[in-house]
TORPA-4810 file (N, C-alpha, C, O; in nm, 3 decimals):
<nodes>
NODE_1_13.196_8.026_8.619_13.118_8.037_8.765_13.191_8.092_8.879_13.245_8.003_8.945_M
NODE_2_13.215_8.241_8.936_13.330_8.333_9.001_13.253_8.242_9.156_13.312_8.171_9.238_S
NODE_3_13.110_8.276_9.152_13.082_8.277_9.289_13.083_8.132_9.376_13.141_8.042_9.316_N
NODE_4_13.025_8.094_9.515_13.064_7.969_9.495_12.859_7.929_9.458_12.761_8.000_9.433_P
NODE_5_12.881_7.794_9.472_12.767_7.713_9.409_12.651_7.747_9.529_12.659_7.762_9.650_V
NODE_6_12.522_7.750_9.418_12.428_7.748_9.557_12.349_7.652_9.559_12.300_7.594_9.656_C
NODE_7_12.328_7.622_9.369_12.223_7.537_9.398_12.253_7.386_9.251_12.231_7.382_9.130_V
NODE_8_12.306_7.296_9.343_12.349_7.206_9.273_12.241_7.069_9.236_12.199_6.989_9.319_D
NODE_9_12.211_7.069_9.091_12.096_6.967_9.087_12.179_6.840_8.984_12.179_6.858_8.862_V
NODE_10_12.251_6.706_9.047_12.285_6.619_8.978_12.188_6.526_8.939_12.092_6.486_9.005_R
NODE_11_12.226_6.491_8.807_12.203_6.361_8.733_12.002_6.366_8.760_11.944_6.259_8.777_D
NODE_12_11.949_6.458_8.760_11.789_6.473_8.849_11.724_6.394_8.719_11.755_6.432_8.606_V
NODE_13_11.637_6.290_8.737_11.519_6.238_8.675_11.411_6.251_8.748_11.435_6.257_8.868_H
NODE_14_11.268_6.258_8.709_11.165_6.272_8.774_11.049_6.227_8.694_11.023_6.300_8.598_K
NODE_15_10.961_6.110_8.714_10.913_6.077_8.622_10.770_6.025_8.757_10.800_5.961_8.858_S
NODE_16_10.638_6.066_8.729_10.495_6.081_8.733_10.450_5.941_8.676_10.498_5.893_8.573_F
NODE_17_10.354_5.880_8.754_10.269_5.771_8.742_10.128_5.832_8.680_10.053_5.896_8.754_K
NODE_18_10.104_5.814_8.575_9.971_5.854_8.509_9.883_5.738_8.465_9.893_5.694_8.350_R
NODE_19_9.805_5.691_8.543_9.702_5.519_8.543_9.803_5.427_8.531_9.878_5.412_8.628_G
NODE_20_9.825_5.345_8.402_9.976_5.252_8.439_10.088_5.319_8.359_10.203_5.280_8.379_I
NODE_21_10.066_5.412_8.276_10.181_5.480_8.255_10.261_5.566_8.325_10.210_5.644_8.405_E
NODE_22_10.419_5.562_8.300_10.493_5.622_8.345_10.566_5.750_8.250_10.636_5.735_8.149_T
NODE_23_10.535_5.856_8.303_10.581_5.963_8.242_10.729_6.055_8.279_10.739_6.139_8.369_V
NODE_24_10.808_6.024_8.208_10.932_6.093_8.237_10.969_6.254_8.212_11.011_6.298_8.105_D
NODE_25_10.949_6.324_8.318_10.955_6.439_8.309_11.081_6.522_8.301_11.098_6.611_8.217_V
NODE_26_11.165_6.489_8.391_11.307_6.506_8.373_11.401_6.376_8.365_11.387_6.267_8.421_L
NODE_27_11.502_6.421_8.277_11.588_6.285_8.230_11.713_6.325_8.239_11.783_6.366_8.147_N
NODE_28_11.743_6.312_8.359_11.898_6.307_8.417_11.936_6.450_8.385_12.008_6.472_8.287_G
NODE_29_11.889_6.557_8.469_11.926_6.675_8.448_12.026_6.750_8.538_12.015_6.745_8.660_L
NODE_30_12.114_6.810_8.483_12.250_6.881_8.576_12.243_7.009_8.550_12.235_7.044_8.432_N
NODE_31_12.245_7.106_8.658_12.241_7.215_8.680_12.283_7.269_8.811_12.253_7.227_8.923_L
NODE_32_12.380_7.403_8.768_12.440_7.500_8.895_12.422_7.616_8.876_12.451_7.686_8.779_Q
NODE_33_12.352_7.648_9.010_12.344_7.829_8.971_12.448_7.878_9.098_12.478_7.798_9.187_V
NODE_34_12.485_7.976_9.097_12.614_8.031_9.152_12.506_8.123_9.274_12.383_8.126_9.278_A
NODE_35_12.572_8.167_9.335_12.543_8.251_9.490_12.504_8.351_9.401_12.570_8.365_9.298_E
NODE_36_12.407_8.423_9.424_12.390_8.605_9.406_12.386_8.599_9.253_12.401_8.706_9.194_N
NODE_37_12.360_8.442_9.151_12.311_8.465_9.015_12.157_8.464_8.993_12.084_8.395_9.065_E
NODE_38_12.107_8.546_8.887_11.946_8.529_8.866_11.954_8.474_8.720_12.003_8.509_8.613_F
NODE_39_11.873_8.356_8.777_11.882_8.247_8.610_11.734_8.239_8.585_11.647_8.235_8.671_V
NODE_40_11.716_8.238_8.434_11.568_8.227_8.385_11.590_8.097_8.372_11.700_8.046_8.354_S
NODE_41_11.442_8.017_8.385_11.437_7.918_8.323_11.343_7.908_8.226_11.235_7.959_8.256_L
NODE_42_11.355_7.831_8.065_11.269_7.853_7.972_11.206_7.768_7.874_11.278_7.699_7.802_M
NODE_43_11.080_7.763_7.863_11.083_7.638_7.742_10.965_7.605_7.727_10.898_7.660_7.814_G
NODE_44_10.870_7.509_7.622_10.775_7.494_7.625_10.693_7.439_7.727_10.758_7.387_7.817_P
NODE_45_10.589_7.436_7.737_10.452_7.383_7.815_10.475_7.263_7.859_10.450_7.188_7.765_S
NODE_46_10.511_7.199_7.956_10.572_7.062_7.976_10.658_7.000_7.942_10.647_6.880_7.919_G
NODE_47_10.798_7.085_7.927_10.923_7.075_7.931_11.006_7.038_8.058_11.117_6.985_8.056_S
NODE_48_10.929_7.079_8.176_10.974_7.026_8.306_11.005_7.180_8.371_11.028_7.171_8.492_G
NODE_49_11.009_7.288_8.330_11.078_7.385_8.414_10.993_7.423_8.565_11.040_7.484_8.661_K
NODE_50_10.899_7.383_8.555_10.794_7.408_8.706_10.840_7.337_8.801_10.881_7.383_8.907_T
NODE_51_10.835_7.149_8.754_10.872_7.060_8.810_11.032_7.059_8.878_11.054_7.003_8.986_T
NODE_52_11.149_7.136_8.793_11.271_7.118_8.827_11.269_7.270_8.959_11.329_7.277_9.066_L
NODE_53_11.178_7.366_8.896_11.190_7.492_9.040_11.139_7.441_9.166_11.168_7.490_9.276_L
NODE_54_11.029_7.298_9.142_10.987_7.276_9.270_11.025_7.173_9.339_10.970_7.142_9.445_N
NODE_55_11.149_7.093_9.272_11.245_6.980_9.310_11.393_7.099_9.394_11.467_7.070_9.488_L
NODE_56_11.389_7.200_9.331_11.500_7.307_9.419_11.463_7.356_9.518_11.541_7.380_9.611_I
NODE_57_11.308_7.389_9.522_11.259_7.481_9.642_11.194_7.353_9.725_11.098_7.385_9.796_A
NODE_58_11.230_7.225_9.728_11.195_7.081_9.856_11.099_7.080_9.848_11.063_7.024_9.952_G
NODE_59_10.945_7.125_9.747_10.884_7.107_9.741_10.829_6.955_9.678_10.736_6.888_9.721_L
NODE_60_10.899_6.933_9.587_10.916_6.773_9.583_11.049_6.701_9.576_11.152_6.755_9.618_D
NODE_61_11.047_6.585_9.526_11.177_6.490_9.518_11.152_6.436_9.417_11.049_6.399_9.359_R
NODE_62_11.329_6.431_9.384_11.377_6.358_9.259_11.337_6.193_9.241_11.381_6.110_9.321_P
NODE_63_11.264_6.160_9.146_11.258_6.029_9.129_11.445_5.984_9.148_11.450_5.940_9.263_T
NODE_64_11.525_5.981_9.115_11.646_5.965_9.137_11.747_6.101_9.120_11.695_6.209_9.092_S
NODE_65_11.882_6.091_9.137_11.955_6.193_9.163_11.965_6.302_9.301_11.914_6.293_9.413_G
NODE_66_12.047_6.398_9.244_12.034_6.472_9.388_12.058_6.593_9.399_12.167_6.629_9.355_E
NODE_67_11.989_6.672_9.445_11.955_6.842_9.460_11.985_6.886_9.600_11.927_6.864_9.706_V
NODE_68_12.123_6.975_9.563_12.192_7.012_9.683_12.199_7.184_9.654_12.240_7.254_9.560_I
NODE_69_12.120_7.218_9.823_12.127_7.396_9.831_12.188_7.444_9.928_12.163_7.416_10.045_V
NODE_70_12.292_7.538_9.882_12.401_7.575_10.013_12.449_7.476_10.087_12.473_7.483_10.208_Q
NODE_71_12.469_7.348_9.990_12.548_7.231_10.065_12.472_7.140_10.114_12.523_7.031_10.142_G
NODE_72_12.313_7.165_10.139_12.251_7.092_10.218_12.175_7.008_10.084_12.146_7.057_9.975_E
NODE_73_12.155_6.879_10.128_12.120_6.761_10.010_11.956_6.790_10.080_11.899_6.748_10.181_R
NODE_74_11.923_6.870_9.982_11.764_6.854_9.994_11.668_6.723_9.934_11.551_6.699_9.968_V
NODE_75_11.722_6.674_9.871_11.669_6.589_9.840_11.646_6.420_9.925_11.570_6.327_9.896_S
NODE_76_11.759_6.435_10.049_11.757_6.339_10.115_11.692_6.369_10.277_11.706_6.290_10.372_S
NODE_77_11.623_6.492_10.283_11.572_6.505_10.402_11.438_6.455_10.417_11.379_6.408_10.319_M
NODE_78_11.393_6.461_10.512_11.254_6.395_10.587_11.161_6.512_10.567_11.182_6.634_10.570_T
NODE_79_11.044_6.432_10.545_10.931_6.590_10.530_10.923_6.688_10.650_10.867_6.796_10.634_E
NODE_80_10.976_6.654_10.769_10.970_6.747_10.865_11.096_6.863_10.869_11.097_6.979_10.911_T
NODE_81_11.223_6.761_10.794_11.335_6.874_10.766_11.326_6.963_10.656_11.365_7.080_10.662_Q
NODE_82_11.279_6.913_10.560_11.198_6.946_10.450_11.132_7.101_10.491_11.169_7.211_10.450_L
NODE_83_11.045_7.075_10.568_10.921_7.224_10.607_11.021_7.335_10.695_10.999_7.456_10.698_A
NODE_84_11.133_7.266_10.765_11.202_7.368_10.832_11.291_7.432_10.758_11.299_7.555_10.766_A
NODE_85_11.353_7.378_10.696_11.443_7.414_10.561_11.364_7.520_10.466_11.397_7.638_10.474_W
NODE_86_11.284_7.490_10.395_11.178_7.559_10.319_11.158_7.715_10.414_11.202_7.815_10.356_R
NODE_87_11.114_7.729_10.514_11.076_7.828_10.608_11.199_7.921_10.620_11.187_8.042_10.603_T
NODE_88_11.320_7.861_10.651_11.450_7.981_10.667_11.547_7.965_10.554_11.659_8.014_10.571_R
NODE_89_11.519_7.897_10.430_11.604_7.915_10.343_11.592_7.957_10.150_11.669_7.987_10.059_S
NODE_90_11.447_7.933_10.172_11.388_7.935_10.015_11.233_8.046_10.048_11.147_8.036_10.135_V
NODE_91_11.248_8.146_9.936_11.123_8.229_9.954_11.034_8.197_9.761_11.066_8.168_9.646_G
NODE_92_10.932_8.225_9.831_10.883_8.156_9.699_10.750_8.289_9.632_10.671_8.355_9.699_F
NODE_93_10.763_8.291_9.525_10.715_8.406_9.464_10.605_8.317_9.315_10.647_8.243_9.226_V
NODE_94_10.469_8.362_9.339_10.377_8.280_9.272_10.294_8.406_9.165_10.260_8.521_9.191_F
NODE_95_10.275_8.299_9.002_10.208_8.354_8.955_10.078_8.449_8.998_10.055_8.566_8.964_Q
NODE_96_10.005_8.364_9.080_9.855_8.454_9.107_9.902_8.524_9.280_9.812_8.580_9.342_F
NODE_97_10.030_8.514_9.338_10.011_8.610_9.416_9.998_8.528_9.562_10.067_8.554_9.660_Y
NODE_98_9.873_8.400_9.555_9.924_8.325_9.677_9.832_8.389_9.800_9.787_8.316_9.889_N
NODE_99_9.814_8.498_9.799_9.769_8.583_9.933_9.676_8.535_9.983_9.627_8.443_9.917_L
NODE_100_9.611_8.564_10.105_9.474_8.499_10.142_9.394_8.660_10.146_9.450_8.769_10.157_L
NODE_101_9.267_8.635_10.137_9.218_8.768_10.069_9.135_8.854_10.241_9.092_8.962_10.281_S
NODE_102_9.156_8.722_10.285_9.067_8.844_10.420_9.199_8.894_10.523_9.179_8.961_10.625_V
NODE_103_9.311_8.858_10.487_9.447_8.915_10.560_9.465_9.053_10.523_9.405_9.095_10.424_L
NODE_104_9.548_9.139_10.599_9.610_9.273_10.530_9.721_9.231_10.471_9.755_9.118_10.504_T
NODE_105_9.789_9.287_10.394_9.913_9.290_10.366_9.999_9.292_10.471_10.101_9.239_10.427_A
NODE_106_10.013_9.316_10.558_10.110_9.295_10.700_10.085_9.151_10.728_10.179_9.072_10.740_Y
NODE_107_9.930_9.106_10.740_9.917_8.977_10.836_9.952_8.868_10.701_9.987_8.753_10.731_R
NODE_108_9.944_8.899_10.577_10.018_8.812_10.433_10.139_8.783_10.479_10.178_8.666_10.481_N
NODE_109_10.214_8.885_10.522_10.347_8.892_10.534_10.420_8.819_10.632_10.528_8.760_10.634_V
NODE_110_10.284_8.853_10.751_10.380_8.790_10.853_10.414_8.632_10.882_10.501_8.582_10.953_E
NODE_111_10.299_8.568_10.790_10.289_8.418_10.795_10.399_8.339_10.804_10.416_8.280_10.911_L
NODE_112_10.474_8.324_10.720_10.605_8.278_10.745_10.680_8.249_10.854_10.746_8.148_10.880_P
NODE_113_10.655_8.388_10.939_10.741_8.405_11.076_10.680_8.348_11.171_10.731_8.332_11.282_L
NODE_114_10.582_8.316_11.145_10.435_8.218_11.266_10.526_8.097_11.269_10.502_8.020_11.362_L
NODE_115_10.643_8.057_11.176_10.650_7.911_11.176_10.802_7.912_11.302_10.862_7.820_11.357_L
NODE_116_10.815_8.035_11.307_10.980_8.036_11.361_10.978_8.114_11.502_10.917_8.220_11.517_L
NODE_117_11.064_8.040_11.619_11.019_8.094_11.748_11.111_8.256_11.755_11.228_8.282_11.782_P
NODE_118_10.992_8.342_11.716_11.032_8.493_11.719_10.893_8.556_11.782_10.777_8.527_11.751_L
NODE_119_10.937_8.641_11.872_10.869_8.756_11.976_10.772_8.821_11.846_10.801_8.798_11.729_S
NODE_120_10.645_8.910_11.890_10.553_8.974_11.807_10.658_9.079_11.801_10.711_9.086_11.691_A
NODE_121_10.691_9.144_11.870_10.803_9.275_11.823_10.940_9.236_11.725_10.990_9.318_11.647_S
NODE_122_10.976_9.133_11.740_11.081_9.071_11.605_10.987_9.044_11.485_11.002_9.105_11.379_E
NODE_123_10.886_8.946_11.507_10.795_8.977_11.386_10.792_9.104_11.310_10.855_9.122_11.206_R
NODE_124_10.698_9.209_11.379_10.677_9.302_11.339_10.827_9.392_11.265_10.826_9.433_11.150_K
NODE_125_10.908_9.402_11.330_11.043_9.470_11.266_11.034_9.366_11.149_10.971_9.416_11.056_K
NODE_126_11.062_9.278_11.131_11.051_9.189_11.001_11.006_9.207_10.869_11.068_9.214_10.763_Q
NODE_127_10.872_9.213_10.898_10.738_9.203_10.831_10.751_9.393_10.789_10.715_9.416_10.674_V
NODE_128_10.788_9.494_10.857_10.810_9.628_10.827_10.917_9.615_10.723_10.873_9.621_10.608_M
NODE_129_11.062_9.596_10.736_11.158_9.572_10.694_11.109_9.555_10.545_11.100_9.636_10.454_T
NODE_130_11.078_9.405_10.555_10.998_9.357_10.439_10.924_9.440_10.310_10.942_9.460_10.190_A
NODE_131_10.832_9.473_10.413_10.766_9.614_10.336_10.800_9.693_10.242_10.772_9.706_10.123_L
NODE_132_10.901_9.772_10.360_10.963_9.833_10.303_11.017_9.884_10.179_11.007_9.976_10.098_D
NODE_133_11.104_9.733_10.216_11.188_9.708_10.059_11.117_9.714_9.947_11.156_9.781_9.851_I
NODE_134_11.016_9.653_9.945_10.899_9.611_9.850_10.809_9.791_9.806_10.752_9.825_9.703_V
NODE_135_10.831_9.864_9.931_10.784_9.995_9.902_10.626_10.003_9.907_10.544_10.066_9.839_G
NODE_136_10.615_9.923_10.006_10.463_9.932_10.031_10.437_9.940_10.195_10.355_9.875_10.260_L
NODE_137_10.522_10.028_10.236_10.457_10.033_10.394_10.387_10.124_10.437_10.370_10.161_10.553_S
NODE_138_10.340_10.168_10.328_10.207_10.262_10.348_10.065_10.138_10.296_9.949_10.164_10.263_D
NODE_139_10.122_10.032_10.306_9.965_9.961_10.231_9.945_9.859_10.365_9.850_9.781_10.361_R
NODE_140_10.015_9.858_10.461_10.031_9.743_10.595_9.900_9.663_10.605_9.893_9.540_10.612_V
NODE_141_9.777_9.768_10.607_9.636_9.778_10.689_9.542_9.747_10.565_9.422_9.728_10.588_N
NODE_142_9.605_9.739_10.390_9.501_9.674_10.316_9.540_9.537_10.277_9.651_9.483_10.273_H
NODE_143_9.395_9.482_10.241_9.333_9.355_10.201_9.394_9.346_10.061_9.411_9.448_9.994_R
NODE_144_9.425_9.235_10.022_9.428_9.158_9.892_9.384_9.265_9.774_9.454_9.323_9.691_P
NODE_145_9.237_9.269_9.799_9.108_9.284_9.726_9.124_9.484_9.729_9.048_9.539_9.649_G
NODE_146_9.194_9.558_9.794_9.214_9.650_9.791_9.349_9.715_9.725_9.381_9.833_9.736_Q
NODE_147_9.426_9.609_9.648_9.523_9.666_9.622_9.548_9.606_9.454_9.500_9.501_9.413_L
NODE_148_9.627_9.692_9.380_9.652_9.642_9.245_9.711_9.496_9.242_9.739_9.439_9.348_S
NODE_149_9.732_9.432_9.115_9.817_9.336_9.089_9.932_9.375_9.108_9.981_9.326_9.210_G
NODE_150_10.023_9.469_9.032_10.140_9.530_9.059_10.199_9.446_9.225_10.274_9.351_9.249_G
NODE_151_10.121_9.538_9.304_10.081_9.570_9.475_10.098_9.412_9.530_10.181_9.352_9.599_Q
NODE_152_9.984_9.380_9.467_9.966_9.218_9.539_10.119_9.165_9.509_10.207_9.170_9.595_Q
NODE_153_10.129_9.140_9.447_10.301_9.053_9.375_10.368_9.099_9.460_10.412_9.021_9.544_Q
NODE_154_10.411_9.279_9.475_10.476_9.295_9.597_10.472_9.248_9.725_10.580_9.240_9.783_R
NODE_155_10.361_9.212_9.788_10.364_9.129_9.905_10.368_9.034_9.883_10.417_8.982_9.983_V
NODE_156_10.345_8.947_9.799_10.395_8.831_9.797_10.561_8.815_9.793_10.624_8.722_9.844_G
NODE_157_10.609_8.912_9.732_10.773_8.920_9.749_10.842_8.945_9.871_10.947_8.902_9.917_I
NODE_158_10.735_9.045_9.921_10.785_9.048_10.062_10.762_9.003_10.158_10.811_9.059_10.256_A
NODE_159_10.652_8.851_10.186_10.667_8.769_10.178_10.764_8.637_10.195_10.779_8.566_10.294_R
NODE_160_10.824_8.626_10.064_10.895_8.541_10.007_11.041_8.597_10.066_11.135_8.521_10.043_A
NODE_161_11.079_8.738_10.152_11.186_8.751_10.159_11.151_8.797_10.332_11.228_8.867_10.398_I
NODE_162_11.068_8.763_10.364_11.096_8.816_10.506_11.170_8.704_10.610_11.212_8.739_10.720_V
NODE_163_11.177_8.602_10.575_11.257_8.556_10.665_11.451_8.567_10.630_11.550_8.519_10.685_T
NODE_164_11.429_8.646_10.524_11.576_8.664_10.478_11.602_8.530_10.446_11.653_8.480_10.546_D
NODE_165_11.589_8.430_10.337_11.636_8.335_10.271_11.721_8.390_10.186_11.716_8.502_10.135_P
NODE_166_11.849_8.255_10.163_11.911_8.287_10.052_11.874_8.301_9.882_11.932_8.351_9.786_A
NODE_167_11.751_8.230_9.903_11.695_8.157_9.731_11.560_8.189_9.714_11.461_8.149_9.775_L
NODE_168_11.573_8.268_9.620_11.405_8.305_9.599_11.383_8.226_9.475_11.470_8.211_9.390_L
NODE_169_11.268_8.177_9.468_11.239_8.091_9.369_11.060_8.182_9.338_10.970_8.217_9.415_V
NODE_170_11.081_8.190_9.158_10.972_8.216_9.130_10.875_8.189_8.980_10.911_8.225_8.868_A
NODE_171_10.765_8.128_9.010_10.716_8.082_8.927_10.600_8.161_8.803_10.480_8.160_8.830_D
NODE_172_10.651_8.231_8.662_10.584_8.307_8.633_10.515_8.423_8.699_10.395_8.451_8.709_E
NODE_173_10.631_8.488_8.746_10.627_8.615_8.824_10.518_8.762_8.805_10.439_8.839_8.860_P
NODE_174_10.592_8.720_8.674_10.472_8.856_8.602_10.370_8.814_8.521_10.319_8.905_8.455_T
NODE_175_10.332_8.726_8.509_10.204_8.626_8.415_10.116_8.681_8.411_10.050_8.699_8.308_G
NODE_176_10.090_8.724_8.520_9.922_8.787_8.550_9.944_8.941_8.562_9.869_9.024_8.615_A
NODE_177_10.093_8.966_8.486_10.045_9.173_8.542_10.058_9.229_8.393_10.086_9.160_8.295_L
NODE_178_10.035_9.356_8.391_10.050_9.398_8.252_10.195_9.450_8.245_10.277_9.412_8.329_D
NODE_179_10.223_9.523_8.162_10.370_9.524_8.089_10.434_9.631_8.196_10.551_9.623_8.236_A
NODE_180_10.355_9.718_8.231_10.451_9.807_8.331_10.436_9.728_8.467_10.533_9.735_8.542_K
NODE_181_10.358_9.676_8.497_10.381_9.630_8.684_10.486_9.553_8.647_10.588_9.570_8.713_S
NODE_182_10.490_9.434_8.518_10.557_9.366_8.502_10.727_9.403_8.494_10.831_9.348_8.531_A
NODE_183_10.708_9.467_8.458_10.878_9.604_8.436_10.921_9.647_8.582_11.039_9.640_8.615_D
NODE_184_10.829_9.689_8.661_10.818_9.724_8.822_10.879_9.593_8.896_10.979_9.600_8.967_D
NODE_185_10.801_9.460_8.869_10.822_9.365_8.922_10.943_9.277_8.920_10.949_9.168_8.977_I
NODE_186_11.048_9.337_8.846_11.143_9.253_8.704_11.235_9.356_8.784_11.329_9.295_8.835_L
NODE_187_11.238_9.489_8.810_11.337_9.558_8.859_11.341_9.535_9.017_11.449_9.541_9.077_D
NODE_188_11.220_9.508_9.085_11.280_9.494_9.207_11.320_9.363_9.248_11.375_9.350_9.357_L
NODE_189_11.296_9.252_9.164_11.384_9.135_9.179_11.533_9.165_9.156_11.619_9.117_9.230_L
NODE_190_11.561_9.243_9.055_11.671_9.285_9.065_11.724_9.367_9.153_11.817_9.305_9.205_G
NODE_191_11.719_9.438_9.182_11.730_9.515_9.304_11.755_9.429_9.434_11.862_9.433_9.493_E
NODE_192_11.649_9.349_9.476_11.713_9.204_9.558_11.828_9.173_9.568_11.913_9.186_9.656_L
NODE_193_11.824_9.112_9.424_11.981_9.020_9.395_12.097_9.115_9.418_12.201_9.057_9.448_R
NODE_194_12.102_9.253_9.409_12.224_9.335_9.413_12.234_9.385_9.533_12.347_9.407_9.576_K
NODE_195_12.116_9.414_9.620_12.136_9.502_9.707_12.118_9.370_9.897_12.172_9.376_10.008_S
NODE_196_12.026_9.286_9.840_12.006_9.158_9.931_12.118_9.046_9.895_12.148_8.951_9.967_L
NODE_197_12.162_9.071_9.795_12.267_8.956_9.780_12.185_8.827_9.733_12.255_8.727_9.747_K
NODE_198_12.045_8.795_9.675_12.004_8.710_9.669_12.043_8.626_9.538_12.075_8.687_9.436_K
NODE_199_12.040_8.496_9.541_12.037_8.429_9.465_11.911_8.421_9.371_11.824_8.470_9.443_T
NODE_200_11.865_8.395_9.277_11.725_8.404_9.219_11.640_8.316_9.084_11.655_8.366_8.972_I
NODE_201_11.588_8.240_9.090_11.568_8.140_8.990_11.377_8.168_8.942_11.268_8.147_8.995_I
NODE_202_11.429_8.223_8.816_11.250_8.241_8.765_11.203_8.149_8.633_11.259_8.136_8.524_I
NODE_203_11.101_8.099_8.675_11.049_8.024_8.554_10.937_8.093_8.455_10.827_8.103_8.510_V
NODE_204_10.942_8.135_8.341_10.911_8.217_8.249_10.893_8.208_8.109_10.979_8.157_8.037_T
NODE_205_10.765_8.264_8.056_10.752_8.254_7.907_10.784_8.377_7.853_10.792_8.403_7.733_H
NODE_206_10.802_8.454_7.950_10.814_8.584_7.871_10.961_8.649_7.860_11.032_8.681_7.955_D
NODE_207_10.989_8.662_7.731_11.118_8.681_7.706_11.202_8.851_7.772_11.320_8.861_7.806_P
NODE_208_11.125_8.932_7.772_11.168_9.015_7.853_11.171_9.010_7.972_11.216_9.108_8.031_R
NODE_209_11.122_8.885_8.056_11.149_8.887_8.195_11.303_8.782_8.208_11.378_8.783_8.306_A
NODE_210_11.317_8.714_8.108_11.455_8.606_8.088_11.561_8.677_8.055_11.677_8.644_8.079_A
NODE_211_11.524_8.785_7.994_11.666_8.875_7.921_11.699_8.976_8.091_11.807_9.034_8.092_E
NODE_212_11.640_8.987_8.177_11.677_9.063_8.280_11.791_8.955_8.386_11.866_8.994_8.475_R
NODE_213_11.770_8.812_8.337_11.855_8.731_8.399_11.992_8.738_8.364_12.030_8.804_8.268_A
NODE_214_12.091_8.655_8.458_12.256_8.677_8.404_12.232_8.556_8.303_12.288_8.553_8.193_D
NODE_215_12.147_8.459_8.346_12.176_8.328_8.253_12.028_8.265_8.218_11.938_8.245_8.300_R
NODE_216_12.026_8.240_8.087_11.854_8.201_8.020_11.950_7.998_8.052_12.061_7.945_8.040_E
NODE_217_11.812_7.963_8.093_11.845_7.820_8.104_11.740_7.790_8.033_11.634_7.839_8.073_V
NODE_218_11.736_7.688_7.889_11.613_7.636_7.833_11.605_7.459_7.862_11.692_7.375_7.883_H
NODE_219_11.501_7.455_7.854_11.447_7.321_7.885_11.383_7.266_7.764_11.316_7.346_7.699_L
NODE_220_11.393_7.134_7.718_11.304_7.104_7.633_11.264_6.928_7.655_11.352_6.844_7.634_D
NODE_221_11.186_6.905_7.679_11.155_6.719_7.695_11.252_6.705_7.857_11.305_6.594_7.858_K
NODE_222_11.271_6.751_7.932_11.338_6.743_8.042_11.505_6.730_8.042_11.581_6.660_8.109_G
NODE_223_11.526_6.820_7.946_11.689_6.840_7.949_11.730_6.961_7.934_11.628_7.031_7.940_Q
NODE_224_11.790_7.004_7.923_11.890_7.141_7.902_11.911_7.129_7.776_11.990_7.043_7.739_L
NODE_225_11.843_7.217_7.676_11.901_7.244_7.538_11.997_7.339_7.518_12.093_7.327_7.442_V
NODE_226_11.970_7.435_7.590_12.096_7.544_7.573_12.096_7.640_7.698_12.007_7.639_7.783_S
NODE_227_12.196_7.716_7.699_12.222_7.815_7.832_12.264_7.949_7.758_12.343_7.955_7.663_A
NODE_228_12.212_8.033_7.806_12.312_8.176_7.756_12.414_8.243_7.873_12.484_8.340_7.844_R
</nodes>
């Protein structure tokens, strides 16, 4: 790993209560992801992939162990610190886009910036830059219902990069797309990694998506079973 470490997951355990039963999802998992690396997380349903992604992104906390992203101990932050950290440090891409149907592409992409101390003109510059990067500067006033699935996912990616985070996390980003649109989205993620130096971690069941990554990490029963 020649680049500095971006994500460092150390001896992480995660369990949930289901009634009186305790369900162990992650069992002493260790993972390092370098800056500017593209990693795919694979494994059967219930293997802990999405749980791991959520811990790395600060959406959830480990039961024990540490999650460190760019030198910041995410697993020890308060809720207020976490919310601020997520806004500036992580971009999220979802399988079903998570766009607000009543808002235009422009307004959907602008949402994360409303949490930052920016003027309207600064927000506009960042939104238009993000939409231009994903090739949708001609669709700023379209609502999600007027866009194809692939275009909606591009809006989702523009929203993820609009605050210029170092880390992009994506949960099944091509899962709802046809093969051509999926390839286009994977091309775009690869380009973001190359041109904007993003670190990218995706959860996927799609071997074609996994092949685009520098490294495939396979989970089973809450542990890493192999890595390519």
